[in-house]
N, C-alpha and C positions, 0 to 999 in steps of 0.2 A: 223324183225329178233331180237332175244333176244341177250343180251350181254353175256360176259364171266363171269365165276365165278372165282374171284381173291381172293387169301388168303394173309394175311399179318401176319407174325409170328415174335415175338421178344423175345429174352432172354437177360439177362444182361451181360453174359460173354460166351466166346467160350466153356467153359467146361460144360455149362448147356445143358440139353436135350430139344429138341423142339417137341418131339413126342406127348405129350399130347395135344398140341395146334392144333385145327382143326381136331382132331382124328375122323376118320369115315366120314369125308366130302370129296367129290371129287371136286377138283379144276382144272380149266384150266391152271392156273399158280399160283405159290406161291412165295412170296418175303420174305426172312428171314434175319433179322438183329440179330447179336450177339453183342449187344452194349447197354450201358445204355440208358434208356428212358428219361433221364433228359432234353435232347434237341431233337428238331424235325429235327436236322441236322444229319440224319442217312442215309447212302448210299442207302440201299434197300427201305426205306420208300420213299425217294425222287424219286427213280427209279419207284416204284409202282405208285406214284402220277403222274408221267409223262406218265405211261403206260395206266392207266385206262381211259376208254372212256364212253361217255353217253350210258346208257343202261346196263352197267356192274353192277355186284353185288359183293361188297367187303365184305369179311368175316374176322373178327378179333376175336381171342379167347376171349379177355376181354378188357374193356376200358383202363385199365392201361398198356396194351401192345401197344396201339396206342399213348397214351400221359400220362405223369405223373402229369400234373397239369390241372386244370379245364379250364383255359383260352385257352391253346393249344388244349385240347380235343374239346371244343365247336367250336373253329375256324376251326379245321380240318374237323369235321363233317359237319359244314355249307359249307365250301369250296367244299367238296366232293359231298354233295347232291345238291348244286347249279349247279354243272356240270351234273346233271341228273344221278348220280351214287347212287345206293342204298347201304347202309352199315348196316351190321348186327354184333352185338356183341353177340357171341354165348353163353358165360357164363351167361350174364345178360338177354338173350333172348329178346333183344331190336333191332328193325330195324328202320332205318331212311331213308326217301326217299325225303325229301324236303317239303312234304305236312304234316308235323308232327303236331300233336295236342299239345295243351298247356301241357297236362299231360306227353306226351313223352319227351318234352323239359325239363320239371321239373325233370323227372326221370334221364335224361342224366346229368343234373346239380347236382342232389343229389348224384347219383352214382359216378360221377366224383369227387365231393367234398369229398366223403368218401374215394376214392382211394388216393387222394392227402393227406388227413388227416392220413391215414394208413402209407404212406411213411414218413410223418413228424414224426410220433410216432416212427417208426423204427430208423430213424436217431437220434432222441433224446436218445433213449435207447442205441444205439451204442456209442454215445458220452459219455453218463453217464458211461457205462462199461469201456471205455478207460480211463476216468478220474480216476475211482476207481483203475484200474489196474496200472496206473502210480503212484498213491499214495502208493500202495503196493510194487512198484518196480518190477512188473512182466511184464509190458508192454514194449516190445522191439521195437515197431513200425514196419513199413513195411520193408521188406527185401530190401536192396539196389539193384537198377537196374543193376549197374555195379560194378565190383571189382575195387580195387585200380589200378591194372595194366590196366584194360580196360579203366578206366577214363583217365589215362595218354595216352593211345593209341588214344583215341578220341581227346584229346587236340592236339596231334601231327598231326593227320590227318586233322583237321580243320586248324591248322597253316600252313599245306602244301597246303592248297587251295581246299581240297576236299569239295564239297557242304555239308552243315550241314544236309540237308534232307537225302542225300545218307548215311552219317555216321549213322544217327539215324536209318535208315532202316537196315543197316548192323548189328547194335548192338541190334536191336529189342526193341527200346525204343522210346518214343515220342520226338518230337523236344524240348518241354519244359523241359523234363528230361535232354536232351543233354545240353541245355542252363544252367541248374542248375549246371551240372558238369563243364562246361566251366567257369562259375562265380566262382566256388570253386577254380579252378586253378589259377584265377587272384588274389585271396585273399592271 
């Protein structure tokens, strides 16, 4: 019996469109993350890794959709193929199955390093642009997550004993953002 065709799709934010990834391919099941790829701790990635079985064929649009750095990419490909799962990166037209040649491992490493390099260059350009905008006085920074009134409400709710995680969900902010506002209230 042949395995299932499984797709993994990732975009960096909820606003981005996933339609171009794996377009035209028919999958038995697709896992989609709308979250940054800087970490491998992504809900749908972890769910997909638990779901796939020996004999399955995993399709990913491109290497940078699976991992943003070479170490994570190589480790994931090795872990997946060691389990008897074939993985294909559609954009790069590369397939790995555990019996990979030295050339295919080299291509994985080179293409993964190029993707990591591109990401680093983008971050450097972004930081440079922000620095220039700050010098010119036009950089205003990121919009505040909470208004002054909401920040006060948050502090009151936490002081009343409502769990911080619940308050963060209610105000649609991360717990770290919530903690930042709580620290500001203490100052």
